[in-house]
Each structure stands twice: as structure tokens, then as C-alpha cells.
N, CA, C and O of each residue as an XYZ file, in Angstrom:
512
protein
N      22.812     -1.895     11.473
C      21.702     -1.033     11.129
C      22.097      0.405     11.418
O      22.762      0.708     12.409
N      21.670      1.266     10.532
C      21.941      2.692     10.636
C      20.611      3.423     10.531
O      19.622      2.839     10.086
N      20.568      4.677     10.928
C      19.347      5.459     10.740
C      19.704      6.829     10.182
O      20.740      7.409     10.505
N      18.823      7.317      9.345
C      18.985      8.621      8.710
C      17.834      9.495      9.180
O      16.670      9.119      9.041
N      18.147     10.649      9.730
C      17.134     11.610     10.156
C      16.862     12.566      8.993
O      17.786     13.092      8.372
N      15.578     12.776      8.715
C      15.172     13.653      7.626
C      14.177     14.653      8.190
O      13.198     14.259      8.825
N      14.414     15.949      7.966
C      13.547     17.007      8.474
C      12.784     17.616      7.305
O      13.384     18.163      6.380
N      11.456     17.519      7.351
C      10.628     18.145      6.321
C      10.254     19.554      6.770
O      10.268     19.863      7.961
N       9.917     20.403      5.797
C       9.552     21.786      6.109
C       8.148     22.139      5.620
O       7.659     23.241      5.869
N       7.497     21.191      4.917
C       6.163     21.425      4.390
C       5.291     20.217      4.708
O       5.796     19.157      5.076
N       3.983     20.383      4.566
C       3.077     19.249      4.814
C       3.357     18.123      3.838
O       3.412     16.957      4.230
N       3.538     18.466      2.557
C       3.823     17.453      1.540
C       5.057     17.863      0.749
O       5.126     18.966      0.207
N       6.016     16.969      0.693
C       7.215     17.225     -0.117
C       7.978     15.931     -0.332
O       7.859     14.981      0.441
N       8.765     15.915     -1.399
C       9.671     14.807     -1.672
C      11.078     15.307     -1.377
O      11.527     16.298     -1.954
N      11.769     14.617     -0.478
C      13.101     15.027     -0.044
C      14.098     13.980     -0.499
O      14.030     12.823     -0.086
N      15.027     14.393     -1.355
C      16.005     13.430     -1.853
C      17.027     13.090     -0.768
O      17.592     13.977     -0.129
N      17.252     11.790     -0.575
C      18.198     11.315      0.436
C      19.295     10.440     -0.179
O      20.024      9.760      0.543
N      19.411     10.456     -1.497
C      20.371      9.599     -2.195
C      21.798      9.777     -1.683
O      22.482      8.795     -1.394
N      22.246     11.023     -1.571
C      23.636     11.261     -1.165
C      23.887     10.803      0.270
O      24.974     10.318      0.582
N      22.894     10.953      1.142
C      23.048     10.502      2.529
C      23.132      8.976      2.593
O      23.917      8.429      3.368
N      22.328      8.291      1.783
C      22.394      6.824      1.724
C      23.742      6.392      1.172
O      24.388      5.508      1.733
N      24.170      7.006      0.082
C      25.457      6.663     -0.543
C      26.621      6.835      0.422
O      27.531      6.008      0.467
N      26.583      7.903      1.181
C      27.662      8.209      2.128
C      27.829      7.115      3.178
O      28.922      6.948      3.718
N      26.787      6.383      3.471
C      26.814      5.376      4.524
C      27.133      3.963      4.023
O      27.208      3.027      4.819
N      27.319      3.807      2.725
C      27.661      2.484      2.174
C      29.115      2.148      2.444
O      29.944      3.051      2.559
N      29.444      0.864      2.548
C      30.858      0.490      2.656
C      31.604      0.915      1.388
O      31.061      0.825      0.287
N      32.832      1.372      1.543
C      33.593      1.946      0.427
C      33.759      1.025     -0.767
O      33.694      1.485     -1.907
N      33.969     -0.247     -0.540
C      34.244     -1.132     -1.674
C      33.400     -2.404     -1.652
O      33.769     -3.394     -2.283
N      32.288     -2.394     -0.949
C      31.474     -3.600     -0.847
C      30.434     -3.713     -1.944
O      30.133     -2.749     -2.649
N      29.896     -4.912     -2.070
C      28.786     -5.198     -2.972
C      27.652     -5.795     -2.142
O      27.899     -6.500     -1.163
N      26.420     -5.515     -2.529
C      25.301     -6.105     -1.801
C      24.003     -5.371     -2.085
O      23.792     -4.831     -3.171
N      23.136     -5.366     -1.071
C      21.874     -4.640     -1.188
C      21.723     -3.703      0.008
O      22.204     -3.975      1.108
N      21.047     -2.608     -0.245
C      20.735     -1.626      0.769
C      19.219     -1.600      0.912
O      18.501     -1.352     -0.057
N      18.739     -1.856      2.120
C      17.305     -1.828      2.396
C      17.016     -0.600      3.252
O      17.641     -0.387      4.291
N      16.064      0.197      2.798
C      15.637      1.386      3.533
C      14.185      1.192      3.953
O      13.364      0.686      3.187
N      13.881      1.603      5.187
C      12.539      1.404      5.736
C      12.190      2.572      6.640
O      13.016      3.018      7.437
N      10.972      3.064      6.518
C      10.497      4.092      7.432
C       9.409      3.523      8.328
O       8.505      2.833      7.857
N       9.498      3.814      9.619
C       8.553      3.291     10.599
C       7.313      4.169     10.743
O       6.490      3.936     11.629
N       7.174      5.154      9.900
C       6.080      6.115     10.011
C       4.925      5.732      9.089
O       5.144      5.138      8.033
N       3.703      6.067      9.482
C       2.523      5.702      8.698
C       2.010      6.825      7.804
O       1.030      6.645      7.082
N       2.670      7.986      7.848
C       2.222      9.097      6.997
C       3.346      9.636      6.118
O       3.279     10.769      5.642
N       4.357      8.837      5.907
C       5.382      9.160      4.912
C       5.804      7.851      4.255
O       5.529      6.770      4.775
N       6.464      7.954      3.125
C       6.884      6.762      2.405
C       8.252      6.953      1.788
O       8.928      7.954      2.027
N       8.647      5.981      0.993
C       9.912      6.023      0.271
C       9.655      5.653     -1.183
O       8.798      4.823     -1.487
N      10.410      6.281     -2.074
C      10.297      5.936     -3.484
C      11.609      6.234     -4.191
O      12.466      6.960     -3.686
N      11.737      5.649     -5.379
C      12.841      5.960     -6.287
C      12.209      6.597     -7.512
O      11.276      6.046     -8.096
N      12.722      7.765     -7.900
C      12.196      8.424     -9.083
C      13.228      9.391     -9.633
O      14.340      9.489     -9.115
N      12.854     10.099    -10.677
C      13.786     11.007    -11.366
C      14.286     12.098    -10.435
O      13.520     12.693     -9.677
N      15.598     12.349    -10.511
C      16.175     13.422     -9.710
C      16.835     14.507    -10.558
O      17.513     15.380    -10.016
N      16.651     14.468    -11.872
C      17.260     15.471    -12.743
C      16.376     16.704    -12.901
O      16.888     17.823    -12.935
N      15.085     16.524    -12.996
C      14.154     17.625    -13.219
C      13.252     17.781    -12.001
O      12.443     16.895    -11.726
N      13.369     18.887    -11.261
C      12.556     19.077    -10.051
C      11.058     19.148    -10.324
O      10.256     19.001     -9.402
N      10.672     19.369    -11.568
C       9.247     19.416    -11.902
C       8.582     18.053    -11.722
O       7.369     17.980    -11.522
N       9.364     16.971    -11.790
C       8.804     15.630    -11.578
C       8.264     15.525    -10.153
O       7.167     15.005     -9.946
N       9.025     16.016     -9.166
C       8.551     16.010     -7.780
C       7.245     16.798     -7.668
O       6.290     16.345     -7.037
N       7.215     17.949     -8.271
C       6.000     18.779     -8.267
C       4.812     18.021     -8.839
O       3.727     18.010     -8.256
N       5.030     17.385     -9.988
C       3.938     16.682    -10.672
C       3.424     15.498     -9.855
O       2.217     15.262     -9.800
N       4.325     14.755     -9.224
C       3.913     13.632     -8.381
C       3.050     14.131     -7.226
O       1.974     13.593     -6.967
N       3.531     15.161     -6.539
C       2.776     15.690     -5.401
C       1.441     16.288     -5.835
O       0.432     16.111     -5.152
N       1.429     16.989     -6.957
C       0.183     17.575     -7.464
C      -0.844     16.488     -7.767
O      -2.010     16.606     -7.390
N      -0.408     15.428     -8.451
C      -1.320     14.342     -8.796
C      -1.890     13.681     -7.539
O      -3.096     13.449     -7.448
N      -1.021     13.381     -6.576
C      -1.486     12.747     -5.346
C      -2.439     13.658     -4.573
O      -3.454     13.200     -4.048
N      -2.110     14.941     -4.506
C      -2.952     15.902     -3.785
C      -4.327     16.027     -4.436
O      -5.342     16.088     -3.741
N      -4.361     16.064     -5.762
C      -5.641     16.181     -6.469
C      -6.442     14.879     -6.424
O      -7.672     14.907     -6.388
N      -5.758     13.761     -6.426
C      -6.426     12.459     -6.402
C      -6.929     12.112     -5.007
O      -8.005     11.535     -4.849
N      -6.133     12.471     -3.992
C      -6.468     12.153     -2.605
C      -6.339     13.442     -1.778
O      -5.307     13.662     -1.144
N      -7.369     14.291     -1.778
C      -7.292     15.548     -1.028
C      -7.311     15.320      0.483
O      -7.814     14.305      0.964
N      -6.752     16.283      1.222
C      -6.718     16.166      2.682
C      -8.132     16.104      3.264
O      -8.414     15.284      4.137
N      -8.990     16.951      2.789
C     -10.365     16.988      3.308
C     -11.288     16.376      2.260
O     -11.643     17.016      1.270
N     -11.661     15.141      2.497
C     -12.493     14.383      1.573
C     -13.744     13.947      2.322
O     -13.663     13.365      3.404
N     -14.885     14.231      1.741
C     -16.141     13.867      2.391
C     -16.171     12.361      2.666
O     -15.988     11.544      1.763
N     -16.401     12.024      3.905
C     -16.463     10.617      4.292
C     -15.279     10.154      5.120
O     -15.385      9.158      5.836
N     -14.138     10.862      5.040
C     -13.015     10.493      5.905
C     -13.450     10.651      7.357
O     -14.073     11.651      7.712
N     -13.128      9.678      8.194
C     -13.554      9.703      9.595
C     -12.409      9.924     10.583
O     -12.652     10.279     11.737
N     -11.184      9.721     10.154
C     -10.040      9.848     11.066
C      -9.979     11.278     11.605
O      -9.909     12.231     10.830
N     -10.004     11.425     12.915
C     -10.154     12.734     13.551
C      -8.942     13.651     13.388
O      -9.065     14.855     13.613
N      -7.787     13.129     13.006
C      -6.592     13.965     12.856
C      -6.517     14.664     11.502
O      -5.590     15.438     11.265
N      -7.457     14.411     10.626
C      -7.513     15.024      9.291
C      -6.245     14.746      8.480
O      -5.772     15.602      7.731
N      -5.704     13.538      8.642
C      -4.549     13.153      7.835
C      -4.748     11.783      7.193
O      -3.782     11.076      6.906
N      -6.003     11.418      6.972
C      -6.277     10.147      6.287
C      -5.617     10.124      4.916
O      -5.142      9.081      4.466
N      -5.589     11.275      4.254
C      -4.934     11.349      2.943
C      -3.469     10.956      3.041
O      -2.943     10.282      2.155
N      -2.807     11.373      4.115
C      -1.387     11.050      4.297
C      -1.187      9.546      4.487
O      -0.219      8.980      3.979
N      -2.088      8.906      5.209
C      -1.994      7.459      5.398
C      -2.181      6.717      4.070
O      -1.477      5.747      3.790
N      -3.124      7.175      3.266
C      -3.373      6.538      1.973
C      -2.182      6.738      1.033
O      -1.738      5.790      0.386
N      -1.668      7.962      0.958
C      -0.517      8.259      0.086
C       0.710      7.447      0.509
O       1.450      6.937     -0.333
N       0.912      7.335      1.811
C       2.031      6.542      2.322
C       1.903      5.081      1.906
O       2.883      4.450      1.512
N       0.679      4.547      1.997
C       0.458      3.154      1.587
C       0.717      2.962      0.106
O       1.263      1.937     -0.301
N       0.330      3.935     -0.703
C       0.564      3.839     -2.148
C       2.051      3.888     -2.489
O       2.511      3.148     -3.358
N       2.801      4.748     -1.817
C       4.234      4.878     -2.106
C       5.022      3.710     -1.524
O       5.983      3.243     -2.136
N       4.628      3.241     -0.363
C       5.327      2.139      0.294
C       6.255      2.632      1.382
O       6.676      3.788      1.385
N       6.567      1.740      2.304
C       7.402      2.105      3.448
C       8.844      1.624      3.324
O       9.654      1.874      4.217
N       9.177      0.938      2.233
C      10.554      0.449      2.089
C      10.959      0.365      0.623
O      10.122      0.269     -0.274
N      12.262      0.403      0.415
C      12.844      0.173     -0.910
C      14.135     -0.631     -0.733
O      14.762     -0.603      0.326
N      14.509     -1.332     -1.774
C      15.750     -2.093     -1.789
C      16.537     -1.691     -3.025
O      16.005     -1.676     -4.135
N      17.810     -1.366     -2.826
C      18.675     -0.936     -3.937
C      19.975     -1.736     -3.886
O      20.627     -1.779     -2.843
N      20.360     -2.368     -4.992
C      21.663     -3.034     -5.010
C      22.785     -1.993     -5.079
O      22.586     -0.868     -5.537
N      23.972     -2.404     -4.610
C      25.146     -1.547     -4.749
C      26.353     -2.419     -5.071
O      26.398     -3.598     -4.721
N      27.322     -1.821     -5.739
C      28.564     -2.516     -6.101
C      29.725     -1.555     -5.944
O      29.632     -0.383     -6.311
N      30.813     -2.058     -5.399
C      32.019     -1.266     -5.167
C      31.690      0.051     -4.460
O      32.253      1.101     -4.769
N      30.759     -0.037     -3.500
C      30.416      1.117     -2.683
C      29.501      2.132     -3.330
O      29.296      3.211     -2.773
N      28.937      1.819     -4.503
C      28.068      2.766     -5.210
C      26.692      2.149     -5.463
O      26.570      0.996     -5.877
N      25.659      2.959     -5.201
C      24.294      2.521     -5.492
C      24.141      2.268     -6.981
O      24.646      3.039     -7.796
N      23.454      1.203     -7.342
C      23.254      0.871     -8.749
C      21.922      1.434     -9.254
O      21.101      0.723     -9.832
N      21.740      2.725     -9.018
C      20.570      3.435     -9.512
C      20.773      3.791    -10.977
O      21.904      3.882    -11.455
N      19.673      3.990    -11.675
C      19.757      4.443    -13.055
C      20.250      5.878    -13.126
O      20.303      6.578    -12.115
N      20.605      6.304    -14.314
C      21.214      7.622    -14.531
C      20.422      8.762    -13.903
O      21.015      9.679    -13.335
N      19.107      8.723    -13.995
C      18.275      9.833    -13.525
C      17.542      9.510    -12.229
O      16.656     10.263    -11.823
N      17.892      8.403    -11.568
C      17.147      7.989    -10.382
C      17.738      8.544     -9.088
O      18.952      8.680     -8.937
N      16.840      8.855     -8.173
C      17.210      9.269     -6.825
C      16.263      8.625     -5.833
O      15.174      8.179     -6.192
N      16.693      8.582     -4.579
C      15.892      8.021     -3.498
C      15.245      9.177     -2.741
O      15.908     10.149     -2.378
N      13.938      9.055     -2.512
C      13.189     10.130     -1.865
C      12.411      9.643     -0.656
O      11.808      8.570     -0.672
N      12.437     10.459      0.394
C      11.462     10.333      1.463
C      10.256     11.150      1.000
O      10.404     12.296      0.576
N       9.083     10.565      1.080
C       7.842     11.215      0.649
C       7.074     11.657      1.886
O       6.443     10.842      2.559
N       7.129     12.930      2.174
C       6.440     13.483      3.352
C       5.009     13.850      2.979
O       4.776     14.557      1.998
N       4.053     13.365      3.769
C       2.646     13.668      3.515
C       1.936     14.272      4.719
O       0.744     14.572      4.644
N       2.653     14.456      5.837
C       2.027     14.989      7.041
C       3.039     15.784      7.857
O       3.147     15.615      9.072
N       3.780     16.657      7.170
C       4.822     17.442      7.832
C       4.274     18.770      8.309
O       3.069     19.022      8.276
N       5.151     19.574      8.733
C       6.600     19.461      8.822
C       6.981     18.732     10.112
O       6.390     18.948     11.170
N       7.984     17.866      9.988
C       8.433     17.101     11.149
C       9.725     16.360     10.818
O      10.171     16.355      9.671
N      10.323     15.731     11.838
C      11.502     14.902     11.621
C      11.069     13.452     11.444
O      10.214     12.948     12.172
N      11.674     12.800     10.470
C      11.404     11.390     10.180
C      12.697     10.608     10.323
O      13.792     11.168     10.259
N      12.552      9.295     10.518
C      13.706      8.409     10.605
C      13.577      7.336      9.527
O      12.532      6.702      9.382
N      14.658      7.148      8.777
C      14.739      6.081      7.792
C      15.783      5.092      8.288
O      16.945      5.449      8.483
N      15.365      3.852      8.490
C      16.303      2.804      8.902
C      16.992      2.245      7.675
O      16.363      2.052      6.634
N      18.288      1.984      7.797
C      19.095      1.510      6.670
C      19.872      0.267      7.085
O      20.605      0.278      8.074
N      19.698     -0.807      6.311
C      20.450     -2.040      6.523
C      21.184     -2.374      5.250
O      20.625     -2.269      4.158
N      22.443     -2.779      5.383
C      23.276     -3.152      4.246
C      23.672     -4.616      4.419
O      24.136     -5.022      5.484
N      23.484     -5.397      3.365
C      23.870     -6.808      3.378
C      24.690     -7.134      2.156
O      25.113     -8.277      1.983
């Protein structure tokens, strides 16, 4: 098991970690890579990494759909939106790899989805 530290600089942002994950794969192995975050206000996803506007659009949609201050939220830390967004994105992803390379699609990247930053997050990585 390995861990990847990710530092966010904004309350909400998508941080690409594809190259860091790739760097930690065995040079010539085949298998699966499982990534998991132990945090309840961030998530993981795979999405387009060619056009940065996609990240903007995802965050805009989530922010407009689930605002931070929503009438009826009771959680005293005012981050109920972050918990909901994290649940929607998910806390883990699995990616196959072959000959030491992630088998992502041409435009795909792996992202940590920060919803309650800025802070340091840990992504656990297991390779089988």
C-alpha cells in the first residue's frame, strides 16, 4: 500500500493526480490500481483532462445544485454540501494497468475532488 498526499488551495477544486499515480506503478506489471480516500468531504473521479473547462463546468454544476448554505441543513460546520458532493463522486476508483501504464482513455485523467478545502488530503493506493 502506498499513499499520495494532495494539497488543495481552494474550497472546491478538481486536482489531477494521474501522473502521480502512474509514477508509482510497477514498471512492467499488469493488474489493477485501487485508489481510496479516507475523507468524507472529498472524492475521486475519472474525467476529461484535455480541456480545463470541464473541471470548471463540473464544479459549477455541483455548486449550483448543492450550495454550501442551503435552508434546512443542520450540520453545524456548514459543510453538508461537501459531504453530499463527496458521496455523489465516490471515495474510490479502480483502474486497470498493463506494462506499467494506466489503461485510461485518451482524454481521461484521475482527479481528487476537493469540496471542503484548502487542506491536505491522503489518497491510499493499492496495486494488485
